Wavefront OBJ file of the C-alpha trace (Angstrom):
o trace
v -30.517 -7.134 -10.754
v -30.157 -3.440 -9.764
v -28.243 -1.336 -12.221
v -25.379 1.203 -11.873
v -24.450 3.983 -13.971
v -20.658 4.664 -14.507
v -19.110 7.689 -16.272
v -15.730 6.288 -17.342
v -12.701 8.784 -17.795
v -9.073 7.884 -18.206
v -6.897 5.453 -15.784
v -7.581 2.465 -13.916
v -10.317 3.888 -11.658
v -13.334 3.001 -13.807
v -12.090 -0.539 -14.156
v -11.903 -0.878 -10.383
v -15.461 0.724 -10.031
v -16.748 -1.568 -12.487
v -15.186 -4.804 -10.906
v -16.387 -3.935 -7.428
v -19.787 -2.969 -8.799
v -20.055 -6.255 -10.498
v -18.611 -8.111 -7.506
v -21.692 -6.639 -5.176
v -24.051 -7.854 -7.964
v -24.920 -4.785 -9.914
v -25.385 -4.642 -13.538
v -23.368 -1.669 -14.885
v -24.064 0.527 -17.571
v -20.953 2.632 -18.755
v -21.139 6.000 -20.403
v -17.465 6.061 -21.504
v -15.579 9.517 -22.559
v -14.412 9.033 -26.077
v -11.282 11.284 -25.555
v -10.328 9.633 -22.369
v -11.649 6.192 -21.630
v -9.541 3.080 -22.638
v -11.463 0.958 -25.268
v -10.746 -2.120 -22.885
v -13.642 -0.979 -20.707
v -15.734 -2.614 -23.401
v -14.499 -6.138 -22.609
v -14.949 -6.002 -19.110
v -18.527 -7.356 -18.777
v -20.730 -4.079 -18.577
v -24.246 -4.544 -19.448
v -23.585 -1.865 -22.151
v -20.955 0.808 -23.211
v -22.072 4.066 -24.678
v -19.418 6.301 -26.063
v -19.725 10.009 -25.642
v -17.528 12.963 -26.558
v -16.875 15.684 -23.828
v -18.983 17.860 -25.988
v -21.869 15.305 -25.740
v -22.264 15.182 -21.825
v -25.648 16.691 -22.109
v -26.714 13.474 -23.627
v -25.473 11.514 -20.177
v -28.963 11.190 -18.648
v -30.430 10.380 -21.908
v -28.085 7.448 -22.512
v -28.442 6.238 -19.106
v -32.503 6.424 -19.341
v -32.417 4.746 -22.661
v -30.715 1.794 -21.338
v -33.084 1.323 -18.492
v -33.779 2.154 -15.065
v -30.466 3.403 -13.310
v -30.676 3.439 -9.423
v -28.195 5.420 -7.222
v -25.837 2.964 -5.036
v -26.438 2.765 -1.425
v -24.517 1.399 1.352
v -24.065 -2.012 0.486
v -24.145 -2.935 4.242
v -27.781 -1.645 4.827
v -30.703 -3.323 3.219
v -32.335 -1.669 0.525
v -35.730 -0.364 1.106
v -38.875 -2.331 0.012
v -39.980 -1.556 -3.727
v -42.607 1.064 -3.374
v -41.322 2.612 -0.005
v -41.193 6.373 -0.024
v -37.633 7.632 0.734
v -36.219 11.002 1.035
v -32.800 12.072 0.052
v -30.721 15.077 1.575
v -27.841 16.518 0.602
v -25.141 17.789 2.891
v -25.026 21.415 1.315
v -21.766 22.410 3.215
v -19.959 19.606 2.014
v -21.310 19.710 -1.501
v -20.482 23.219 -2.088
v -16.866 22.590 -0.595
v -16.447 19.777 -3.043
v -17.828 21.738 -5.941
v -15.397 24.605 -5.189
v -12.582 22.474 -4.768
v -13.431 20.370 -7.974
v -14.118 23.719 -10.081
v -10.527 24.900 -8.672
v -8.869 21.788 -9.833
v -10.319 22.113 -13.504
v -8.839 25.751 -13.479
v -5.447 24.478 -12.257
v -5.419 21.774 -14.675
v -6.196 24.216 -17.531
v -3.443 26.738 -16.248
v -0.858 23.938 -15.894
v -1.775 22.537 -19.626
v -1.716 25.964 -21.152
v 1.483 27.130 -19.518
v 3.675 24.010 -19.561
v 1.711 21.567 -21.858
v 1.294 18.965 -18.865
v -1.746 16.689 -18.446
v -2.942 15.706 -15.239
v -2.057 12.087 -14.551
v -3.865 11.677 -11.140
v -5.325 13.229 -8.139
v -7.816 13.447 -5.286
v -10.060 15.721 -3.256
v -10.598 15.557 0.682
v -13.738 16.290 2.517
v -12.028 19.288 4.112
v -11.600 21.019 0.834
v -8.027 20.142 0.428
v -6.897 18.477 -2.843
v -4.016 17.351 -4.788
v -3.145 16.966 -8.432
v -0.367 14.993 -10.316
v 1.132 16.529 -13.856
v 3.111 14.950 -16.557
v 5.914 17.548 -16.335
v 8.326 15.616 -18.602
v 8.175 18.177 -21.733
v 8.513 20.999 -19.041
v 11.610 19.568 -17.226
v 13.223 18.842 -20.586
v 12.617 22.190 -21.947
v 13.745 23.857 -18.837
v 16.761 21.906 -18.561
v 17.665 22.372 -22.206
v 17.417 26.203 -21.939
v 19.902 26.072 -19.266
v 22.449 23.963 -20.951
v 21.429 20.498 -19.513
v 20.386 17.577 -21.760
v 17.884 14.749 -20.555
v 17.557 11.561 -22.256
v 14.189 11.615 -23.705
v 11.487 9.411 -22.123
v 13.811 8.538 -19.070
v 14.470 11.901 -17.485
v 18.041 10.972 -16.848
v 20.871 13.197 -17.085
v 23.727 12.238 -19.612
v 26.801 11.519 -17.582
v 30.213 10.445 -18.710
v 33.594 10.175 -17.344
v 34.182 13.602 -18.303
v 31.386 14.883 -15.920
v 32.573 16.792 -13.147
v 31.289 17.825 -9.752
v 30.521 21.046 -11.027
v 28.324 19.780 -13.734
v 26.321 17.524 -11.085
v 25.998 20.595 -8.827
v 24.698 22.769 -11.895
v 22.302 19.979 -12.697
v 20.949 20.019 -9.213
v 20.838 23.858 -9.260
v 18.726 23.748 -12.498
v 16.665 21.135 -11.006
v 15.924 23.297 -7.942
v 14.987 26.255 -10.246
v 12.392 24.207 -12.017
v 10.702 23.178 -8.802
v 10.689 26.799 -7.623
v 9.081 27.832 -11.221
v 6.331 25.320 -10.619
v 5.660 26.100 -6.860
v 5.814 29.875 -6.968
l 1 2 3 4 5 6 7 8 9 10 11 12 13 14 15 16 17 18 19 20 21 22 23 24 25 26 27 28 29 30 31 32 33 34 35 36 37 38 39 40 41 42 43 44 45 46 47 48 49 50 51 52 53 54 55 56 57 58 59 60 61 62 63 64 65 66 67 68 69 70 71 72 73 74 75 76 77 78 79 80 81 82 83 84 85 86 87 88 89 90 91 92 93 94 95 96 97 98 99 100 101 102 103 104 105 106 107 108 109 110 111 112 113 114 115 116 117 118 119 120 121 122 123 124 125 126 127 128 129 130 131 132 133 134 135 136 137 138 139 140 141 142 143 144 145 146 147 148 149 150 151 152 153 154 155 156 157 158 159 160 161 162 163 164 165 166 167 168 169 170 171 172 173 174 175 176 177 178 179 180 181 182 183 184 185 186 187
């Protein structure tokens, strides 16, 4: 059985990759990032799961090598080469360089947003053209921004507290502060 190495971070994506690889007949060895990966990854049928901290990523290749030969995945619609066949791999350097620059920019942006707003990344993706997007958990920022301007949001729901005494002017003020918060984030 062909083995595939999976570096598992947070979210559902590692589970989707693991399920898809197993469905195609791969035996998967998982290197799970302690600070990120969900513990449930251990119960999903991987050949083995190795827990590494972010500071231990240099051990990644050794971890995979210690668990046997790990091969790169190839397009499942093509037949694999016969054992012993010489193959040549080529990297599309322009695309790779574009992706590296975008990836580095996303890490920088993530650090700035976390430092300035305490917001963690909740998702994102990169396009082949160098475009990218990131989603952030901005609940803390929104609460503090609104509270510093006299508006109270209910914890964990991001809903404004309204009552029969709430006037149209109160709603307009809430809308104005929300627009200011958005402007603060995008400028």
